[in-house]
One Martini backbone bead per residue (centre of mass of N, CA, C, O) as a GRO file, in nm:
protein
  225
    1MET     BB    1  -1.979  -0.908  -2.071
    2THR     BB    2  -2.039  -0.566  -2.080
    3THR     BB    3  -2.068  -0.256  -1.926
    4SER     BB    4  -2.157   0.049  -1.888
    5ASN     BB    5  -2.076   0.341  -1.731
    6ALA     BB    6  -2.373   0.419  -1.662
    7SER     BB    7  -2.420   0.131  -1.490
    8PHE     BB    8  -2.179   0.199  -1.316
    9GLN     BB    9  -2.096   0.165  -0.959
   10PRO     BB   10  -1.901   0.296  -0.752
   11ALA     BB   11  -1.744   0.267  -0.474
   12ASN     BB   12  -1.708   0.351  -0.166
   13ARG     BB   13  -1.482   0.555   0.011
   14SER     BB   14  -1.264   0.456   0.296
   15ASN     BB   15  -1.071   0.708   0.492
   16LEU     BB   16  -0.933   0.696   0.845
   17SER     BB   17  -0.662   0.800   0.858
   18LEU     BB   18  -0.434   1.006   1.000
   19LEU     BB   19  -0.354   1.149   0.695
   20ALA     BB   20  -0.606   1.191   0.509
   21ALA     BB   21  -0.678   1.495   0.510
   22LEU     BB   22  -0.401   1.608   0.433
   23GLU     BB   23  -0.361   1.438   0.179
   24LYS     BB   24  -0.605   1.535   0.017
   25ARG     BB   25  -0.527   1.834  -0.001
   26THR     BB   26  -0.251   1.789  -0.133
   27LEU     BB   27  -0.342   1.636  -0.390
   28ILE     BB   28  -0.528   1.854  -0.502
   29TRP     BB   29  -0.316   2.076  -0.524
   30ILE     BB   30  -0.135   1.924  -0.722
   31ALA     BB   31  -0.342   1.850  -0.946
   32GLU     BB   32  -0.409   2.158  -1.019
   33ARG     BB   33  -0.076   2.194  -1.113
   34LEU     BB   34  -0.053   2.010  -1.333
   35PRO     BB   35   0.029   1.940  -1.629
   36PRO     BB   36  -0.159   1.837  -1.901
   37TRP     BB   37   0.044   1.595  -1.993
   38VAL     BB   38  -0.038   1.478  -1.726
   39ASN     BB   39  -0.149   1.157  -1.632
   40SER     BB   40  -0.267   0.879  -1.472
   41ASP     BB   41  -0.084   0.673  -1.615
   42HIS     BB   42   0.184   0.801  -1.542
   43LEU     BB   43   0.143   0.769  -1.231
   44THR     BB   44   0.107   0.463  -1.220
   45VAL     BB   45   0.384   0.395  -1.337
   46LEU     BB   46   0.550   0.546  -1.128
   47GLY     BB   47   0.456   0.382  -0.881
   48PHE     BB   48   0.554   0.104  -0.977
   49VAL     BB   49   0.852   0.161  -1.048
   50SER     BB   50   0.930   0.272  -0.769
   51LEU     BB   51   0.872   0.007  -0.612
   52ALA     BB   52   1.066  -0.173  -0.768
   53ILE     BB   53   1.320  -0.004  -0.701
   54THR     BB   54   1.301  -0.031  -0.398
   55GLY     BB   55   1.351  -0.335  -0.394
   56LEU     BB   56   1.629  -0.320  -0.531
   57LEU     BB   57   1.761  -0.142  -0.310
   58TYR     BB   58   1.734  -0.343  -0.080
   59TRP     BB   59   1.910  -0.555  -0.213
   60GLN     BB   60   2.164  -0.359  -0.237
   61ALA     BB   61   2.206  -0.315   0.079
   62ARG     BB   62   2.390  -0.558   0.130
   63ALA     BB   63   2.644  -0.387  -0.003
   64ASN     BB   64   2.486  -0.089   0.038
   65ARG     BB   65   2.343   0.120   0.273
   66ALA     BB   66   2.276   0.373   0.091
   67ALA     BB   67   2.021   0.242  -0.043
   68LEU     BB   68   1.822   0.317   0.183
   69ALA     BB   69   1.802   0.619   0.118
   70LEU     BB   70   1.702   0.585  -0.177
   71ALA     BB   71   1.445   0.428  -0.107
   72VAL     BB   72   1.295   0.671   0.016
   73VAL     BB   73   1.266   0.830  -0.245
   74PHE     BB   74   1.094   0.603  -0.394
   75LEU     BB   75   0.865   0.602  -0.192
   76ALA     BB   76   0.776   0.891  -0.255
   77LEU     BB   77   0.717   0.836  -0.556
   78ASN     BB   78   0.504   0.625  -0.505
   79TRP     BB   79   0.309   0.808  -0.359
   80PHE     BB   80   0.269   1.011  -0.584
   81GLY     BB   81   0.156   0.813  -0.801
   82ASP     BB   82  -0.052   0.630  -0.636
   83SER     BB   83  -0.220   0.878  -0.502
   84LEU     BB   84  -0.267   1.076  -0.768
   85ASP     BB   85  -0.419   0.938  -1.003
   86GLY     BB   86  -0.715   0.955  -0.895
   87THR     BB   87  -0.723   1.256  -0.828
   88LEU     BB   88  -0.677   1.361  -1.114
   89ALA     BB   89  -0.930   1.235  -1.238
   90ARG     BB   90  -1.131   1.389  -1.054
   91VAL     BB   91  -1.044   1.682  -1.113
   92ARG     BB   92  -1.083   1.629  -1.445
   93ASN     BB   93  -1.323   1.441  -1.508
   94CYS     BB   94  -1.162   1.135  -1.606
   95GLN     BB   95  -1.291   0.868  -1.527
   96ARG     BB   96  -1.191   0.499  -1.485
   97PRO     BB   97  -1.303   0.286  -1.264
   98ARG     BB   98  -1.234   0.000  -1.372
   99TYR     BB   99  -0.954   0.038  -1.490
  100GLY     BB  100  -0.823   0.179  -1.246
  101PHE     BB  101  -0.871  -0.039  -1.034
  102TYR     BB  102  -0.732  -0.274  -1.173
  103VAL     BB  103  -0.450  -0.160  -1.243
  104ASP     BB  104  -0.368  -0.045  -0.967
  105HIS     BB  105  -0.396  -0.328  -0.801
  106ILE     BB  106  -0.218  -0.516  -0.967
  107LEU     BB  107   0.037  -0.338  -0.933
  108ASP     BB  108   0.045  -0.339  -0.627
  109ALA     BB  109   0.089  -0.642  -0.592
  110LEU     BB  110   0.350  -0.662  -0.757
  111GLY     BB  111   0.509  -0.440  -0.608
  112THR     BB  112   0.499  -0.575  -0.327
  113PHE     BB  113   0.653  -0.826  -0.405
  114LEU     BB  114   0.916  -0.677  -0.486
  115LEU     BB  115   0.965  -0.535  -0.221
  116MET     BB  116   0.973  -0.792  -0.031
  117SER     BB  117   1.199  -0.934  -0.186
  118GLY     BB  118   1.413  -0.722  -0.131
  119LEU     BB  119   1.398  -0.747   0.178
  120ALA     BB  120   1.455  -1.057   0.203
  121PHE     BB  121   1.760  -0.990   0.045
  122SER     BB  122   1.912  -0.753   0.226
  123GLY     BB  123   1.998  -0.844   0.542
  124TYR     BB  124   1.754  -0.684   0.721
  125MET     BB  125   1.586  -0.957   0.661
  126ARG     BB  126   1.391  -1.226   0.680
  127PRO     BB  127   1.224  -1.410   0.454
  128ARG     BB  128   0.995  -1.525   0.638
  129VAL     BB  129   0.891  -1.245   0.722
  130ALA     BB  130   0.835  -1.116   0.450
  131TYR     BB  131   0.632  -1.345   0.344
  132ALA     BB  132   0.431  -1.331   0.572
  133PHE     BB  133   0.345  -1.044   0.521
  134LEU     BB  134   0.263  -1.077   0.224
  135ILE     BB  135   0.037  -1.283   0.262
  136VAL     BB  136  -0.142  -1.112   0.451
  137TYR     BB  137  -0.166  -0.868   0.266
  138LEU     BB  138  -0.304  -1.021   0.026
  139LEU     BB  139  -0.544  -1.127   0.186
  140LEU     BB  140  -0.652  -0.845   0.258
  141SER     BB  141  -0.688  -0.750  -0.031
  142ILE     BB  142  -0.898  -0.958  -0.110
  143GLU     BB  143  -1.107  -0.873   0.098
  144VAL     BB  144  -1.144  -0.584  -0.002
  145TYR     BB  145  -1.238  -0.657  -0.293
  146LEU     BB  146  -1.482  -0.828  -0.209
  147ALA     BB  147  -1.622  -0.602  -0.046
  148THR     BB  148  -1.652  -0.404  -0.276
  149TYR     BB  149  -1.850  -0.589  -0.438
  150THR     BB  150  -2.063  -0.683  -0.201
  151ILE     BB  151  -2.092  -0.389  -0.035
  152GLY     BB  152  -1.961  -0.101  -0.165
  153THR     BB  153  -1.677  -0.075   0.000
  154PHE     BB  154  -1.365   0.094   0.003
  155GLN     BB  155  -1.106   0.003   0.211
  156LEU     BB  156  -0.815   0.208   0.304
  157SER     BB  157  -0.848   0.158   0.623
  158PHE     BB  158  -0.701   0.054   0.950
  159TRP     BB  159  -0.667   0.162   1.250
  160SER     BB  160  -0.557   0.444   1.117
  161PHE     BB  161  -0.438   0.275   0.870
  162GLY     BB  162  -0.244   0.310   0.570
  163PRO     BB  163  -0.033   0.330   0.310
  164THR     BB  164   0.104   0.593   0.405
  165GLU     BB  165   0.183   0.502   0.691
  166LEU     BB  166   0.355   0.261   0.596
  167ARG     BB  167   0.562   0.428   0.443
  168VAL     BB  168   0.662   0.595   0.680
  169LEU     BB  169   0.764   0.359   0.853
  170LEU     BB  170   0.964   0.249   0.641
  171ALA     BB  171   1.133   0.506   0.615
  172VAL     BB  172   1.221   0.529   0.907
  173GLY     BB  173   1.351   0.246   0.927
  174SER     BB  174   1.563   0.295   0.705
  175VAL     BB  175   1.715   0.524   0.842
  176VAL     BB  176   1.786   0.373   1.103
  177ALA     BB  177   1.934   0.121   0.959
  178ILE     BB  178   2.192   0.264   0.871
  179TRP     BB  179   2.298   0.266   1.186
  180GLN     BB  180   2.054   0.059   1.314
  181PRO     BB  181   1.957  -0.281   1.243
  182TYR     BB  182   1.893  -0.312   1.555
  183ALA     BB  183   1.708  -0.456   1.820
  184ILE     BB  184   1.706  -0.406   2.173
  185PHE     BB  185   1.651  -0.679   2.421
  186GLY     BB  186   1.843  -0.648   2.647
  187SER     BB  187   2.070  -0.910   2.549
  188ARG     BB  188   1.912  -0.889   2.278
  189SER     BB  189   1.913  -0.917   1.915
  190PHE     BB  190   1.728  -0.772   1.637
  191LEU     BB  191   1.600  -0.719   1.355
  192LEU     BB  192   1.426  -0.444   1.287
  193PHE     BB  193   1.244  -0.554   1.053
  194ASP     BB  194   1.145  -0.802   1.198
  195VAL     BB  195   0.992  -0.659   1.420
  196GLY     BB  196   0.810  -0.473   1.250
  197PHE     BB  197   0.684  -0.703   1.061
  198LEU     BB  198   0.568  -0.879   1.284
  199ILE     BB  199   0.375  -0.669   1.390
  200GLY     BB  200   0.234  -0.624   1.116
  201THR     BB  201   0.131  -0.914   1.077
  202VAL     BB  202  -0.046  -0.928   1.327
  203GLY     BB  203  -0.218  -0.681   1.261
  204LEU     BB  204  -0.328  -0.782   0.985
  205ALA     BB  205  -0.456  -1.041   1.096
  206GLY     BB  206  -0.658  -0.894   1.277
  207VAL     BB  207  -0.799  -0.735   1.054
  208LEU     BB  208  -0.887  -0.977   0.885
  209ALA     BB  209  -1.062  -1.120   1.094
  210GLN     BB  210  -1.255  -0.886   1.149
  211ALA     BB  211  -1.356  -0.846   0.855
  212VAL     BB  212  -1.466  -1.129   0.802
  213ILE     BB  213  -1.672  -1.137   1.031
  214ARG     BB  214  -1.830  -0.877   0.963
  215HIS     BB  215  -1.903  -0.940   0.660
  216THR     BB  216  -2.037  -1.213   0.698
  217ALA     BB  217  -2.262  -1.115   0.888
  218ALA     BB  218  -2.381  -0.898   0.700
  219LEU     BB  219  -2.449  -1.088   0.455
  220TYR     BB  220  -2.623  -1.290   0.606
  221LYS     BB  221  -2.838  -1.086   0.702
  222LEU     BB  222  -2.913  -0.976   0.413
  223GLU     BB  223  -2.968  -1.296   0.281
  224THR     BB  224  -3.157  -1.375   0.521
  225LYS     BB  225  -3.502  -1.494   0.581
   0.00000   0.00000   0.00000
């Protein structure tokens, strides 16, 4: 059984990332100037296809490191499509909150899988590191979606970091890896992406633990008499 849009209440969005304010102004400025024939579905598809191509380019980087530079271009296109689709709908007052939320985030999950699989077999990162990050990332995504339903707040950032900041870090790392794919610590060298994504995995695991504890306590207090 479905409910009408009139009875559906979208969750509050919370984005306190470093670039959130600048990004919001930029996206609104772009949305107000897009031609009428461009709609949110076009942008959602652009975001997903760009992320899938980014993963393919990382895989191709095993044979040609120039693919790393092209991957940065498609990361930018992913940001454009993935970040702008919801903004365009809000600017034009043609939101479809349930459809948009579902389609956007199921494609995000699939796109992230393709991206990390490309990195896993790029030669610039070990598969075990790539998939460890992917698992923790998807677990955190599940927690966010559950909290959106049970608490009514859609958390877009943690510890001042959100998807845009993660894209920026990956883009910077990709450019650096073109010339220097290793991080040097004393007399030992490690793959640059291994180091970066191991730090990211630990960080996401910490965010996940904190969120689970906080939300469990909040819901227990709310529903315990």
